[in-house]
C-alpha positions as CSV (number, residue, x, y, z in Angstrom):
1,X,34.3,-28.0,-56.9
2,X,36.9,-26.2,-54.9
3,X,36.6,-22.6,-53.7
4,X,39.1,-20.2,-55.3
5,X,42.5,-19.8,-53.6
6,X,42.6,-22.9,-51.5
7,X,45.4,-25.4,-51.7
8,X,45.8,-28.8,-50.0
9,X,48.5,-31.2,-49.0
10,X,48.7,-34.5,-47.1
11,X,51.6,-36.8,-46.2
12,X,52.4,-39.9,-44.1
13,X,54.1,-39.1,-40.8
14,X,53.4,-42.5,-39.2
15,X,51.9,-40.7,-36.1
16,X,50.1,-43.8,-34.9
17,X,51.2,-46.4,-37.4
18,X,52.7,-46.4,-40.9
19,X,50.9,-47.1,-44.1
20,X,48.5,-44.1,-44.5
21,X,48.6,-40.3,-44.8
22,X,47.9,-38.7,-41.4
23,X,49.2,-35.1,-41.6
24,X,47.3,-32.6,-43.7
25,X,47.5,-28.9,-44.6
26,X,44.7,-26.5,-45.8
27,X,46.1,-23.2,-47.1
28,X,44.4,-20.0,-48.5
29,X,46.5,-17.9,-50.9
30,X,45.2,-14.8,-49.1
31,X,44.2,-14.0,-45.6
32,X,40.7,-15.3,-44.8
33,X,38.1,-14.4,-42.2
34,X,37.7,-17.4,-39.9
35,X,35.0,-18.6,-37.6
36,X,34.9,-21.6,-35.2
37,X,33.1,-23.7,-32.7
38,X,34.6,-26.2,-30.3
39,X,33.9,-29.0,-27.9
40,X,31.8,-28.2,-24.7
41,X,33.8,-30.9,-22.8
42,X,35.6,-29.2,-19.9
43,X,38.6,-31.4,-20.8
44,X,39.9,-29.7,-23.9
45,X,42.8,-30.9,-26.1
46,X,45.8,-28.6,-26.6
47,X,44.9,-27.7,-30.2
48,X,41.4,-26.6,-29.1
49,X,42.8,-24.3,-26.4
50,X,45.2,-22.8,-28.9
51,X,42.6,-22.3,-31.6
52,X,40.1,-20.7,-29.2
53,X,42.7,-18.0,-28.3
54,X,43.6,-17.3,-31.9
55,X,40.0,-17.2,-33.1
56,X,39.7,-13.9,-31.2
57,X,41.6,-12.2,-34.1
58,X,39.0,-13.6,-36.6
59,X,41.5,-14.2,-39.4
60,X,43.6,-17.1,-40.6
61,X,45.4,-18.5,-43.6
62,X,46.4,-22.1,-42.8
63,X,45.2,-25.2,-40.8
64,X,47.5,-28.1,-40.0
65,X,45.7,-31.3,-39.0
66,X,46.8,-34.7,-37.8
67,X,45.1,-38.0,-37.1
68,X,46.4,-40.8,-34.9
69,X,47.0,-38.6,-31.8
70,X,44.6,-36.3,-30.1
71,X,47.2,-34.3,-28.2
72,X,44.8,-34.2,-25.3
73,X,45.6,-34.6,-21.6
74,X,49.3,-34.1,-22.5
75,X,50.0,-31.1,-20.2
76,X,52.4,-28.3,-20.9
77,X,54.3,-30.4,-23.4
78,X,51.1,-30.8,-25.4
79,X,50.6,-27.0,-25.6
80,X,54.2,-26.6,-26.7
81,X,53.7,-29.3,-29.4
82,X,50.6,-27.7,-30.7
83,X,52.3,-24.3,-30.8
84,X,55.4,-25.8,-32.5
85,X,53.2,-27.3,-35.2
86,X,51.8,-23.9,-36.1
87,X,55.2,-22.3,-35.8
88,X,56.7,-24.7,-38.3
89,X,54.0,-24.0,-40.8
90,X,54.1,-20.2,-40.3
91,X,57.8,-20.1,-40.8
92,X,57.7,-22.2,-43.9
93,X,54.8,-20.2,-45.5
94,X,56.1,-16.8,-44.1
95,X,52.9,-16.2,-42.1
96,X,52.3,-14.8,-38.7
97,X,51.9,-17.7,-36.2
98,X,48.5,-16.3,-35.3
99,X,47.4,-17.0,-38.9
100,X,47.9,-20.8,-38.5
101,X,45.4,-23.1,-36.7
102,X,45.9,-26.7,-35.6
103,X,43.7,-29.7,-35.0
104,X,44.4,-33.2,-33.9
105,X,42.4,-36.4,-33.5
106,X,43.2,-39.8,-32.2
107,X,44.3,-41.5,-29.0
108,X,44.0,-39.3,-25.8
109,X,46.9,-39.1,-23.3
110,X,49.8,-40.0,-25.6
111,X,52.6,-37.5,-26.3
112,X,52.8,-36.2,-29.9
113,X,55.6,-37.8,-31.9
114,X,57.0,-34.4,-32.9
115,X,60.3,-35.9,-34.2
116,X,58.2,-37.5,-37.0
117,X,56.0,-34.5,-37.6
118,X,59.0,-32.1,-37.9
119,X,60.6,-34.3,-40.6
120,X,57.4,-34.2,-42.7
121,X,56.7,-30.4,-42.6
122,X,59.0,-29.7,-45.7
123,X,57.2,-32.4,-47.7
124,X,53.8,-31.1,-46.6
125,X,54.8,-27.6,-47.8
126,X,56.4,-28.8,-51.0
127,X,53.2,-30.7,-52.0
128,X,50.8,-27.8,-51.5
129,X,48.6,-27.8,-54.6
130,X,49.6,-31.3,-55.6
131,X,47.0,-32.9,-53.4
132,X,43.2,-32.7,-53.4
133,X,40.5,-32.1,-50.8
134,X,39.9,-35.8,-50.9
135,X,43.5,-36.4,-49.7
136,X,42.8,-34.1,-46.7
137,X,39.6,-35.9,-45.9
138,X,41.4,-39.3,-45.9
139,X,44.3,-38.0,-43.8
140,X,42.1,-36.9,-40.9
141,X,40.2,-40.2,-40.6
142,X,40.4,-42.3,-37.5
143,X,37.8,-45.1,-37.3
144,X,35.9,-43.6,-40.2
145,X,35.3,-46.0,-43.0
146,X,35.2,-43.4,-45.8
147,X,36.2,-39.8,-46.5
148,X,33.5,-37.2,-45.9
149,X,33.3,-34.2,-48.3
150,X,30.4,-32.0,-49.3
151,X,30.4,-29.1,-51.8
152,X,27.8,-26.6,-52.9
153,X,27.5,-23.7,-55.3
154,X,26.1,-20.4,-54.1
155,X,24.9,-17.7,-56.4
156,X,25.9,-14.2,-55.3
157,X,24.6,-11.7,-57.8
158,X,26.1,-12.6,-61.1
159,X,28.9,-14.5,-59.5
160,X,28.9,-18.1,-58.3
161,X,30.8,-19.0,-55.1
162,X,31.5,-22.4,-53.6
163,X,31.3,-23.7,-50.0
164,X,33.2,-26.9,-49.5
165,X,33.6,-28.9,-46.3
166,X,35.5,-32.0,-45.1
167,X,35.0,-33.7,-41.8
168,X,35.8,-36.8,-39.8
169,X,33.9,-38.5,-37.0
170,X,32.4,-41.9,-36.2
171,X,32.5,-42.3,-32.4
172,X,32.3,-40.3,-29.2
173,X,29.4,-38.4,-30.8
174,X,27.1,-36.5,-28.5
175,X,26.2,-33.8,-27.8
176,X,27.3,-30.4,-29.0
177,X,29.4,-31.6,-31.9
178,X,31.3,-34.9,-31.9
179,X,34.7,-36.5,-31.8
180,X,34.6,-34.5,-35.0
181,X,36.9,-32.2,-37.0
182,X,35.3,-30.2,-39.7
183,X,36.9,-27.7,-42.0
184,X,34.8,-25.5,-44.2
185,X,36.1,-23.2,-47.0
186,X,34.5,-20.6,-49.2
187,X,35.7,-18.0,-51.7
188,X,32.7,-15.8,-50.8
189,X,33.5,-12.6,-49.0
190,X,31.8,-12.6,-45.6
191,X,32.4,-10.3,-42.6
192,X,33.9,-12.0,-39.5
193,X,30.9,-11.4,-37.3
194,X,28.5,-12.6,-40.0
195,X,30.6,-15.7,-40.7
196,X,30.6,-16.6,-37.0
197,X,26.9,-16.2,-36.7
198,X,26.2,-18.3,-39.8
199,X,28.5,-21.1,-38.6
200,X,27.0,-21.2,-35.1
201,X,23.5,-21.4,-36.6
202,X,24.5,-24.2,-39.0
203,X,26.3,-26.2,-36.4
204,X,23.4,-25.9,-33.9
205,X,21.1,-27.5,-36.5
206,X,23.6,-30.1,-37.8
207,X,26.7,-31.2,-35.9
208,X,25.0,-30.4,-32.6
209,X,22.1,-32.7,-33.5
210,X,24.1,-35.9,-34.0
211,X,24.3,-38.7,-31.4
212,X,26.0,-42.1,-31.8
213,X,27.1,-43.3,-28.4
214,X,26.5,-40.7,-25.8
215,X,30.2,-39.8,-25.4
216,X,31.7,-36.3,-25.9
217,X,35.1,-35.7,-27.3
218,X,37.9,-33.5,-26.1
219,X,38.9,-32.3,-29.6
220,X,35.7,-31.3,-31.4
221,X,36.5,-28.4,-33.8
222,X,34.7,-26.8,-36.7
223,X,36.5,-24.0,-38.5
224,X,35.2,-22.0,-41.5
225,X,37.5,-19.9,-43.7
226,X,36.1,-17.2,-46.1
227,X,38.9,-15.7,-48.3
228,X,36.7,-13.4,-50.4
229,X,38.4,-14.3,-53.7
230,X,35.1,-14.4,-55.4
231,X,35.3,-10.6,-55.3
232,X,31.7,-10.0,-54.1
233,X,30.9,-7.2,-51.7
234,X,31.3,-8.6,-48.1
235,X,28.1,-10.3,-46.9
236,X,26.7,-8.9,-43.7
237,X,23.7,-10.0,-41.6
238,X,21.7,-7.3,-43.4
239,X,22.9,-8.3,-46.8
240,X,20.3,-9.6,-49.3
241,X,22.5,-12.7,-49.8
242,X,22.9,-13.5,-46.1
243,X,20.0,-16.0,-45.9
244,X,21.0,-17.8,-49.1
245,X,24.6,-18.1,-47.9
246,X,23.5,-19.2,-44.4
247,X,21.0,-21.8,-45.7
248,X,23.7,-23.2,-48.0
249,X,26.2,-23.4,-45.2
250,X,23.6,-25.2,-43.1
251,X,22.9,-27.6,-46.0
252,X,26.6,-28.4,-46.2
253,X,27.0,-29.1,-42.5
254,X,23.8,-31.1,-42.3
255,X,24.9,-33.3,-45.2
256,X,28.3,-33.8,-43.5
257,X,26.4,-34.7,-40.3
258,X,24.5,-37.4,-42.2
259,X,27.8,-38.8,-43.4
260,X,29.1,-38.9,-39.8
261,X,25.9,-40.5,-38.4
262,X,25.8,-43.1,-41.2
263,X,29.4,-44.0,-40.5
264,X,28.9,-44.4,-36.8
265,X,31.3,-47.0,-35.4
266,X,29.9,-50.4,-36.3
267,X,26.7,-48.9,-37.7
268,X,24.7,-50.5,-40.5
269,X,22.0,-47.9,-40.7
270,X,21.5,-44.1,-40.7
271,X,18.6,-43.0,-38.6
272,X,16.9,-39.6,-38.9
273,X,14.5,-38.9,-36.1
274,X,12.1,-36.0,-36.6
275,X,9.8,-34.7,-33.9
276,X,7.0,-32.4,-35.0
277,X,4.2,-30.7,-33.2
278,X,6.2,-29.6,-30.1
279,X,5.5,-26.5,-28.0
280,X,9.1,-25.2,-28.8
281,X,12.1,-26.2,-30.9
282,X,13.9,-27.0,-27.7
283,X,11.2,-29.5,-26.7
284,X,11.3,-31.1,-30.1
285,X,15.1,-31.4,-29.9
286,X,15.0,-32.9,-26.4
287,X,12.4,-35.4,-27.3
288,X,14.2,-36.4,-30.5
289,X,17.5,-36.8,-28.6
290,X,15.8,-38.9,-26.0
291,X,14.7,-41.4,-28.7
292,X,18.0,-41.2,-30.5
293,X,20.1,-41.9,-27.4
294,X,18.0,-45.0,-26.4
295,X,20.0,-48.1,-26.8
296,X,16.8,-50.1,-26.9
297,X,15.6,-48.1,-29.9
298,X,18.9,-48.4,-31.6
299,X,19.2,-52.1,-31.1
300,X,15.6,-52.6,-32.3
301,X,16.4,-50.8,-35.5
302,X,19.5,-53.0,-36.0
303,X,17.3,-56.1,-35.5
304,X,14.5,-54.8,-37.9
305,X,12.1,-54.9,-34.9
306,X,9.5,-52.1,-35.2
307,X,9.2,-52.0,-31.4
308,X,7.5,-48.5,-31.3
309,X,6.8,-49.0,-27.6
310,X,10.5,-48.2,-27.0
311,X,10.1,-44.9,-28.8
312,X,7.1,-44.1,-26.7
313,X,9.0,-44.9,-23.5
314,X,11.9,-42.7,-24.5
315,X,9.5,-39.8,-25.2
316,X,8.0,-40.4,-21.7
317,X,11.3,-39.9,-19.9
318,X,12.5,-37.1,-22.1
319,X,11.3,-34.4,-19.7
320,X,9.2,-32.8,-22.4
321,X,5.5,-32.2,-21.6
322,X,3.6,-34.8,-23.7
323,X,0.2,-36.4,-23.8
324,X,0.4,-40.0,-24.7
325,X,-3.1,-40.1,-26.3
326,X,-2.0,-37.4,-28.9
327,X,1.2,-39.0,-30.2
328,X,1.6,-40.4,-33.7
329,X,4.6,-42.5,-34.7
330,X,5.7,-43.5,-38.2
331,X,8.7,-45.6,-39.3
332,X,9.4,-44.8,-42.9
333,X,6.1,-44.4,-44.6
334,X,4.3,-46.7,-42.2
335,X,2.3,-45.2,-39.3
336,X,2.7,-47.7,-36.5
337,X,0.9,-45.7,-33.8
338,X,-2.0,-43.2,-33.9
339,X,-3.1,-41.2,-30.8
340,X,-0.8,-43.4,-28.7
341,X,-2.1,-46.8,-29.7
342,X,-1.0,-49.4,-32.2
343,X,-2.2,-49.4,-35.8
344,X,-1.3,-53.1,-36.1
345,X,1.3,-52.5,-38.8
346,X,4.5,-53.7,-37.0
347,X,5.3,-56.2,-39.7
348,X,5.1,-53.6,-42.5
349,X,7.3,-51.2,-40.4
350,X,9.8,-54.0,-39.8
351,X,10.2,-54.3,-43.5
352,X,10.9,-50.6,-43.7
353,X,13.6,-51.0,-41.1
354,X,15.6,-53.2,-43.6
355,X,16.6,-50.1,-45.5
356,X,20.0,-48.5,-44.9
357,X,18.5,-45.1,-44.2
358,X,15.6,-45.0,-41.7
359,X,13.2,-42.2,-40.9
360,X,11.3,-42.1,-37.7
361,X,8.6,-39.4,-37.5
362,X,7.0,-38.4,-34.3
363,X,4.1,-35.9,-34.0
364,X,3.4,-34.8,-30.5
365,X,0.4,-32.6,-31.5
366,X,1.1,-30.1,-28.8
367,X,2.5,-27.2,-30.8
368,X,4.0,-26.1,-34.2
369,X,7.8,-26.7,-33.7
370,X,10.0,-29.4,-35.0
371,X,13.6,-30.7,-34.9
372,X,15.6,-33.4,-36.6
373,X,18.3,-35.6,-34.9
374,X,20.7,-37.9,-36.6
375,X,21.9,-41.2,-35.2
376,X,22.6,-44.8,-36.2
377,X,21.9,-48.3,-35.0
378,X,23.9,-50.1,-32.3
379,X,25.7,-53.3,-33.4
380,X,28.2,-55.8,-32.0
381,X,30.8,-54.2,-34.2
382,X,30.7,-51.0,-32.0
383,X,31.9,-53.0,-29.0
384,X,34.7,-54.6,-31.0
385,X,36.0,-51.4,-32.5
386,X,36.2,-49.6,-29.2
387,X,37.7,-52.6,-27.4
388,X,40.5,-52.6,-29.9
389,X,40.9,-48.9,-30.4
390,X,44.5,-48.6,-28.9
391,X,45.8,-51.9,-30.3
């Protein structure tokens, strides 16, 4: 399922090494409203800086993306290279430069191989429409082990629109997005202000609730283009269809987030941690993050060890007001602790940890708010991947 009016292209530019497509283009046949969110790291890659400035206009028509090189910590030359990448696309497609956005992912601190990129732009343009969204998803991968794509239909009156998204990410994940690029597309007409609000809401409850290794990237970018080719009246915050559109967008980003967490570097298991019964959503999120960021919890999950005491300890230092004697903890469908003490079911819970997808449910019994955080287990493979990242 592809939203109307979007075309894709992907080519091999040998940016880091030959043998795979690593340069991609997403193009809308018509000008689209565009929304975006970016890394909160104070060290920002050149493409992030450029896109943040262009986002003020609120419109766009093309996104050029490369993997293999982050174009981060590359000084003035990096900004020139990011600008040149958009200029090459804008000239070839006869667009204003401000209508073209750029994203990069890969090794930090290495100059962009612009000689190779320049040579591949004509091929990138020529192949528009000949490649699929899957080709784009593969071209933006770094340490990812599979392409990440989610699509959903949205009923708008008698018309059916589509929201589609691709992303990449497997390491440097936490907090406030990830070493993550995400590109969302829809043919539904949505006002710029409304699109930005919907994207921020969905990112806050999806990409901002992933943690893999406690590192934060310089390149995190999520862009959402709405080209309106469905022909519906523009959705605003007061529209009867806003909640439906916003919920579907959140569903797409959350499912993409699960793909990222499940593909964490070296991971063997996806872990979803849900905290219920908190005084506020912020407390629930903080408590869940504390558990998700615990290396002791993550390694216990990897070893199929239902060591719920590590979960309790992480809650204790989370900074959230808790009462130990009220807390219930479940692993999968097995309640391992009630009112802060063991239920004697560690063996059953250990068997539940053998699954590829693990749910840890914590009820604080201090309020009515909840939050879910996505993470993965921590394995020896994580160390190996990151030790060899530049080789």
